[in-house]
N, C-alpha and C positions, 0 to 999 in steps of 0.2 A: 498670266502676266507676260510670259515670254512671247505669247502670240501677239499681244498688244505692242510689244517692242519691235518685233521682227516683221509684222505685217499680217494681212489677212490670210496669207497662204499658210500660216503656222498656227492659226486658231483652231480650237477643238470644240466640238459640240458640248453643250452643258451636260455635266455629269460624267465626262470622260477625262482621262489624263492627257495633257498636252504632250505631243510628241513631234520631234523634228522630222520623222520619217514615217511613211505610210506602211501599212501592213503588207502592201503588195510587194514591197521590196524585200521581204523576209526570204532567207535561203530555202530552197526546196530540198536540198540534199547536203550531205556532209562535205562533198567536194566543192560546194558553193560557199562554204563558210568564210574562207579567206578572202574571196572576192567580195563577199557581202560586207565584211568588216572594213575593207578598203573603201568600198562605196559609201559606207556610213561616215567614215572619216572625211571623205571628200565632200559629202553633202553638208556635214557640220561646218567645214571650213568655208564652203561657198555661201552658206546662210549667214555666217558671221561676217564675211567680207561684204555681202550685200547690205546688211544692216548698218555696218560701219560707214559704208559709202553714202548711204542715205542720211546719216547723221553728221557727215562731214568730218569724221574721226578716223584715225588709223585702226585697223583691226585689234591691235594690242591694247590701245588706249580704250577702245570701245568695250573690250572684254573685261578690263579692269574696272571700268565705271559701271558696267552692267553684269554683275556676277549672276550666275544661274546654277541651280541645283540639278539641272538636267544635263547629265554628262553622258556622251555616247562611249560606252566601254568597248574595248576591243576583246571580244569573246571567241576569237577563232582558235585560241589555245585551250581555254577552259571557260566554263560558264561562270557567271557571276553569282555568288551565293547571296540569296535574299536575306534581308534582316530577319533575325530570329529563325535561322535555318534549323529545322527540327533535328537534323542529324548531328549538329554541333561538332562538325568535323574540325573546325579551327581550334576549338577548345580542346578537343581530343588530341590533336597534334601537339598543342602547347604542353599538355600534361605529359604526354609520352616523351617529348623531347626533354622536358625538365626532369622526368624520372631517370632518363639515361644519364644525364649529368650527375644526378645524385648517386646512381649506381657506380659510375666511373670514379667519383670521389671516394666512395666507401671502399672500392677495390684498391685504390691507391693507398689509402690509410692502412688497410689490412696488409698489403705487401710491405709497406715501410715498417710496420710493427713486427712483422715476421723477420725482416732483415735485421732490425735492431735487437730483436731477442737473441739472435745468434752471435751478436758481437760480445766480445769478452768484457766483463765488468772491470772496474778499476782495481779491485783487490786481486783479481786474476792477472791483470796486466802487471801489477806490482810484483807478483811472484814469478813472472815470466823470466826475469833476469835478476841475478844475484851477484853483487860485487863483494869480493873477499880481500882483506888486507893481508898480504903475504909477509909483511915485515915482522910480524909477531910469531911466525911459524918457524921453530928451530929446526935445524937439519936432523933428519931421522924421526921427526915428529909427524904424526897424522892427526889432522883436525877434521871434525865432522860438522857439516852445516846442513841446513834443511832447505831444499829447493824443490818447489812444486810438490810438497808433501812427502818427498823422499829424501833419505840421507845421502849425502854426497861426501866421499872421502877425498881430502886433499893431502897428499903426502909429499914432504920435502925430502927427497931421496939423497942418500949419501953416495960417495963414489963407489963403495962396495955394492950398494943396492943396484946401481946402474950397471956395474960390471956383471953381477949375477944375472941380471935380466937379459943382457946381450949375449952371454955365452951359452944360452939354451939352444938346443937343436929344435928349430921350429917345426920341422917335418914330423917330429914325434909328439907334438901337442895335439890334444883333442880338438881344440879350436885354434888353428894356426894363425898367429899374428906376431909380427916382430915388435920389439919395444918401440922403435921409432914410429910405427903406425899408431901407437896408443898414447904418445906423449908429444906435445909441441916443443917442450923444453925438457931435456933429459933429467934435470934435477927436480921437476915437478910432475907428479902423476895425479890425475883427476879421474875418479871413477864413481859410479853410482853404487852406494853401499847396500845393494840388495842381491842376495844369493840367487843365481840363475836356476837353482833347483826348485825350491818351493817358496822363495821370497823372504827368507830369514835375513837378518842383519849380521854379517860376519864380524869377527873380532879382529881389529888391526894388530899388526906386529906380532902375529901368532901363526901357528901351523908349522909344518915341516919345511916350508920354503920361505919363512920369515916375512910373509906378506899378509894374508888374511886367512882366517879359519872360521868355518861355519860349524858351531857345535851341534846344530840340529841333526845333521846327517853326515857330518865329517868331510865336507868339501874343503880342499886346501888350494890356495891361490898364491902365486909368487909375488915378487916385488913389482911386477908389471900388471898385476891383477888378472893374470891368465890362470885358468883352472889347470891344476896339475895332478890332482888326486881327488877321489870321491865321486858322488853321483851327479854333480853339477854338469850340465851339457855344454855350457858356454862360458866365455870369459866374462868378467865384470864389465858392465856397460860403460863406455866412455861418453859422457854427455857433450853437447856442443859447448865450447868455451873458447875464450881468447884472453890474451894479456893486454890490458889497457896501458900499462907501463911496467916498470921493473918490479913494482911492489903491489900491483892491483890486478886481480884476476876476476873476470866476468864469466859467470856460468849462465848459459842460456842466450 
């Protein structure tokens, strides 16, 4: 068909496939591939121009009105895969690329689940901070609250308690700390109610120093929560806390 349209020079013998180019123009070596491809493009353009001139149309209009399935491919970079390529490389590349996307998505989901699993749950976050109303705590009274599963002692100290805590010779203490280092306000002392010896809960307002006394092994703490006697190696722990206002204390 294309031979009839473009002229006798493009006809092919019966039983053969029409071609715009003769086999004599095939490249003889790899170095001739680029030149051969340019030659094929030029030949196709010249043939289209001649046929368009013969019909009195521009090459663009002629190409639109006379479509052809014979296309000269530029194969100087890679060869054209024939239809039904037995190696099925295109399908293999598609499957491998799709698999990589699936693996990347699965890895992303796994990382997100790992990160979310390390995030604290709502009940844990709720226990992280505890607010205490100090308006109901009388002077000289010690209240016990639960924070993060541990008892916390909040003591409203009197003037005598503060005076006793400040007149102690810090250099003679087992775990030296001044009273000002352990309390934000002199009248309030906040400590974790766990004995530093073996984890027992000391009794408030007891012992030789009128602070806390651990009946398990006989550790005595003063009104600043410092160990003064017994096997306990350290003072009672002071948790992180702050005063939100004059009557509200936040632990944690």
